[in-house]
C-alpha positions in Angstrom: 21.7 165.8 77.9 19.2 168.7 79.0 22.0 171.0 79.9 24.0 170.6 77.0 20.8 170.8 74.6 19.6 174.3 76.3 23.2 175.7 75.7 24.0 174.0 72.3 26.8 172.3 73.7 27.7 168.7 73.7 30.3 167.0 76.7 31.6 164.2 78.6 29.9 165.6 81.1 26.3 164.6 80.6 27.4 161.8 78.2 28.3 157.9 78.2 29.4 156.5 81.3 30.7 157.9 84.3 34.3 157.0 85.3 35.5 157.5 88.9 38.6 156.0 90.8 39.4 156.7 94.3 42.1 158.6 95.6 43.8 156.6 97.8 47.5 157.7 98.6 48.8 161.6 99.0 50.6 160.8 96.4 47.7 159.8 93.7 45.9 163.2 95.4 48.5 165.8 94.6 48.8 163.8 90.6 45.0 164.1 90.3 45.2 168.1 91.5 47.8 168.3 88.7 45.6 166.6 86.1 42.5 168.5 87.0 44.4 171.9 86.7 45.5 171.0 83.2 43.1 168.6 81.8 42.6 170.9 78.9 46.7 170.8 78.0 46.4 166.9 78.6 43.6 166.9 75.8 45.2 169.5 73.7 42.1 171.9 74.0 42.3 175.6 73.3 43.3 177.9 76.6 40.8 180.9 75.0 38.2 178.0 75.1 38.7 177.3 78.9 36.0 179.4 80.7 36.5 178.1 84.0 39.6 177.1 85.7 41.4 177.0 89.1 44.3 176.8 88.0 45.3 180.4 87.8 44.3 180.5 91.5 46.8 177.4 92.4 49.8 179.8 91.0 48.9 183.0 92.0 47.5 184.4 95.1 45.9 187.6 93.4 44.0 184.8 91.1 42.6 182.8 93.8 38.7 183.8 93.9 38.2 181.0 96.4 35.9 179.0 94.7 37.9 175.7 95.6 39.8 174.8 98.5 43.5 174.4 97.8 45.1 174.0 101.0 45.0 170.3 101.4 46.8 170.4 98.4 49.2 173.9 98.3 49.6 172.7 102.4 52.2 170.2 100.9 54.9 172.7 99.0 56.8 175.2 100.6 54.7 177.6 98.1 52.7 178.2 95.2 55.7 178.1 92.6 56.7 174.7 93.9 53.3 173.4 93.3 53.3 174.9 90.0 57.0 173.2 89.6 55.2 169.8 90.3 52.4 170.6 88.5 54.0 171.0 85.2 56.3 168.3 85.6 53.4 165.6 86.1 52.0 167.1 82.9 55.1 166.6 80.6 55.0 162.1 82.4 51.3 162.4 81.0 51.7 163.4 77.7 54.6 160.9 77.4 52.6 158.6 79.0 49.4 159.1 76.6 51.8 159.5 73.6 53.7 156.2 74.8 50.0 154.4 75.6 49.0 155.8 71.9 52.0 154.4 69.9 51.5 151.1 72.1 48.1 150.8 70.7 48.6 151.4 66.8 51.7 148.8 67.1 49.2 146.6 68.9 46.6 146.8 66.2 49.4 146.4 62.8 50.4 143.0 64.7 46.9 141.9 65.0 45.8 139.2 61.8 43.3 139.7 59.7 39.9 138.0 62.1 39.2 135.0 61.1 43.1 134.1 59.7 45.5 132.4 62.0 49.1 134.1 61.7 51.6 131.8 59.9 
């Protein structure tokens, strides 16, 4: 909270419970890489508000300033363009899944009877 208060910000980085998932397969590693790189698009955040991102370094060698090691991920693709294609296809899958879950949640909520009443 100190960081956010000092800079007049708020955000989940320092709020609430931390959620971690163990990356237990190569497939999940690649998916997680795409998710982290395109997280702003998954959650429909403005690209202009994005101040730090490794995405450009993944897709363009000239924009790679070396602040993260991309070899493990990029080494599994023929070139950066193939990684970009994979990541953007993964993004579409993430957005479809998010929309499906939202629709499922809404339909599930609509189907619930008021509390304390039995469905007839």
